[in-house]
N, C-alpha and C positions, 0 to 999 in steps of 0.2 A: 872518124869519131873515136874517141879514147873512153876507154871505161871510166862509168861515173865513180868519183872518190867522195859524195858526200854521205856516205852512210855508216852507220855506227859500227864499231868491230865486230858486230855478231850479223852483217850481212851477209847473205849467200847461202843461210844454211836449209833452205828449202829449194826446191826447184823453182815454184815460183816467186820467190825473191830473187833468186840468180838470174832468171829472165826478166824479170821488171829492172833490176838495177844495172844489169849487165856486167855482173862483176862477180870474181869466183870465189867460194868459201876460204875464209882466211885460215880456217880450219885444217884444209887440207896440205899434208906437207907433202905428197908426190905430185910431181908436174905433170901437167896435161899429157895427151899423146896426140898425135898428128898421122894423119895420113899420107903416103907418098904417092901422088897423083901419078905420076911416070908408072910405077909399081902395080895400080890397084888394076883390077879386073872387074870391077863396079857390081861385086856378086852381093854386095848388101849383107853378107852375113854379121859383120861387124855392127851393123844398124842394128837386127834383131835381137842381139845376143847384149846389147849395151843396157844394163839394168834402167829400169825404169823409172827410179828415184834420181837417175840423170840424164836419160835419154839425149847425150849430147852429140850423137852421129845423125846427119843428116844428107839425105840424097838430093843431088844439086842437077839431077840428069845425067851428064855424063861426067859427074865427079861425086865421091863420096868424101864428106868433110867432119871434121869433130872441131867443135865449138868449144873451145879450152875453157872458156868461162862456166861450162858445163860440166867439164871433163873433170871426175876426183883423181884420175890418172891408175883406178884400178887397172886389171890387165883382163878382163871380160872379152874385150873386143880381140887382143892379141891372140888369147888361144884360139881363138875361131877361124882367125885370118889363113885362108889357104895361100896366100903369095908372100905372105911375113913382109907385110909393107905399112906394118903401123910402130912408130916408133914413141919413144920418150921425147918432148919438146921443153928441153931445158929453157930454151929462149923464145918461149913464145910473145905472141903481142895481142893485145886487144881485138877483138873480131870487128872488122870493118863495118860500116852501116850496111851496107848490100846483102852481106851474109846475116845480119841482124833482122833486114825486113823480109828474106826468105823465113829466117826462123819463125820471125812472127806469124807469117802468114801461114805457116807448116802448123804451126801451134794452134791457132786459131781455127783451123779446118779439122782437128780433132773434137 
């Protein structure tokens, strides 16, 4: 599933809009972050420190993942990661259907 592209230029300015449209805010200049799963110990420190206006990090059991459409690229998760396994993702790709399904289930449970 690819990101939706039929939204106006202001799409993705709020978290609900980004969730609904599955798009990244066009105003964000920094690329999103990514977690290198082979280096991560799943401590969830990044998840707990992601600012609430983004809440871009999700625990999928054995993996902790960052949804690039929700990540502004801020360093909040990086500075608390004890493994230094969070990197800038210059070549990010739209989030797949499976992860969006998990995100929707998780957000719906809040």
